[in-house]
VOGU-3710 file (C-alpha; in Angstrom, 3 decimals, decimal comma):
1> vqlvesgggs> -10,556/-8,690/1,289  -9,525/-7,843/-2,269  -5,980/-8,002/-3,561  -4,572/-6,315/-6,642  -1,100/-6,968/-8,004  0,792/-4,655/-10,330  4,281/-4,024/-11,633  4,811/-7,015/-13,878  6,331/-6,734/-17,321  8,946/-8,000/-19,719
11> vqaggslrls> 12,627/-7,632/-18,879  15,903/-9,070/-20,024  17,831/-11,498/-17,888  19,714/-9,653/-15,182  17,081/-6,948/-14,966  14,825/-5,959/-12,083  11,156/-5,557/-11,375  9,197/-4,348/-8,388  5,804/-5,909/-7,899  3,148/-4,372/-5,710
21> caasgatrrr> 0,196/-5,876/-3,893  -2,550/-3,679/-2,520  -5,143/-5,048/-0,121  -8,510/-3,493/0,519  -11,382/-4,467/2,740  -11,390/-6,006/6,171  -8,303/-7,880/7,304  -7,332/-9,561/10,534  -5,100/-7,693/12,934  -2,229/-9,988/12,015
31> ycvgwfrqvp> -2,054/-11,809/8,742  0,467/-13,206/6,334  1,026/-12,044/2,770  2,212/-14,730/0,431  3,815/-14,138/-2,942  3,523/-17,045/-5,349  4,188/-17,616/-9,016  2,833/-20,044/-11,525  3,573/-21,144/-15,059  1,091/-23,080/-17,204
41> gkareavath> 0,967/-26,750/-16,355  2,752/-26,376/-13,043  1,638/-25,891/-9,465  1,730/-22,518/-7,815  5,181/-21,991/-6,278  5,982/-19,882/-3,226  8,351/-16,974/-3,702  8,214/-15,117/-0,384  5,918/-14,679/2,594  5,746/-12,161/5,384
51> yndnerpyya> 3,514/-11,049/8,235  2,156/-7,519/8,388  4,578/-6,633/11,138  8,317/-6,479/11,584  8,926/-10,206/11,689  11,435/-11,256/9,089  10,153/-12,436/5,715  10,644/-15,958/4,408  12,111/-16,580/0,969  12,091/-19,613/-1,249
61> dsvkgrvtva> 15,548/-21,039/-1,899  15,159/-20,335/-5,610  15,024/-16,561/-5,041  17,136/-16,009/-1,899  19,599/-13,201/-2,397  17,698/-11,834/-5,392  14,299/-11,008/-3,954  13,423/-8,640/-1,124  10,071/-7,954/0,471  9,051/-4,486/1,577
71> rdnglkksyl> 5,810/-3,585/3,262  3,713/-0,602/4,130  1,457/-1,992/6,804  -0,521/1,211/7,220  -1,492/1,206/3,576  -1,869/-2,590/3,447  0,690/-2,838/0,670  3,373/-5,386/0,010  6,205/-5,057/-2,454  8,375/-7,690/-4,064
81> qmndlkpeds> 11,680/-6,338/-5,333  13,208/-8,810/-7,751  16,758/-8,362/-8,992  19,044/-10,337/-11,273  16,021/-11,900/-12,900  16,405/-15,169/-14,775  14,239/-16,729/-17,488  13,066/-19,314/-14,963  11,565/-16,477/-12,917  8,962/-15,966/-15,627
91> gmyycsigdy> 5,373/-16,640/-14,678  2,213/-15,153/-13,292  2,867/-13,656/-9,880  0,142/-13,634/-7,273  -0,184/-12,191/-3,817  -2,385/-13,787/-1,221  -3,471/-13,417/2,383  -3,755/-16,060/5,056  -3,677/-16,595/8,792  -0,100/-17,762/8,966
101> ctfvagayea> 2,956/-17,849/6,753  3,564/-21,042/4,879  4,797/-21,999/1,449  1,647/-24,062/0,929  -0,650/-22,217/-1,467  -3,769/-23,947/-0,191  -3,412/-22,306/3,212  -4,148/-18,842/1,816  -7,689/-17,554/1,724  -7,669/-14,643/-0,716
111> wgrgtqvtvs> -5,817/-14,173/-3,962  -5,294/-11,436/-6,473  -5,603/-11,964/-10,214  -1,884/-11,866/-10,769  0,637/-9,875/-12,756  2,717/-11,400/-15,529  6,503/-11,427/-15,400  8,450/-12,422/-18,502  12,242/-12,665/-18,461  14,060/-13,289/-21,724
//
């Protein structure tokens, strides 16, 4: 499976961005999409995860109330709507696919190349 993220950019604090993740290739019938972010010198941090069905998403405490996941399961797309962005939200954002939803990055099998988010 291949993953491609898009939608990153530079915004001022308080602004919004909508990131997209498109999957192509063979996927399991049920899988989890994980959104993570990373800044240089730090470990990859979970932002949100969700299954490709109607089960509720899971959000990291640092983004609860500001981030919402949307999904188009037929098109194998995941969206991360981020509002009220803060400078500490800056980083490279990645989407990933794994068997089950967890905030542990190592559990995911496939990763995109990332899209940069900069909040000033």
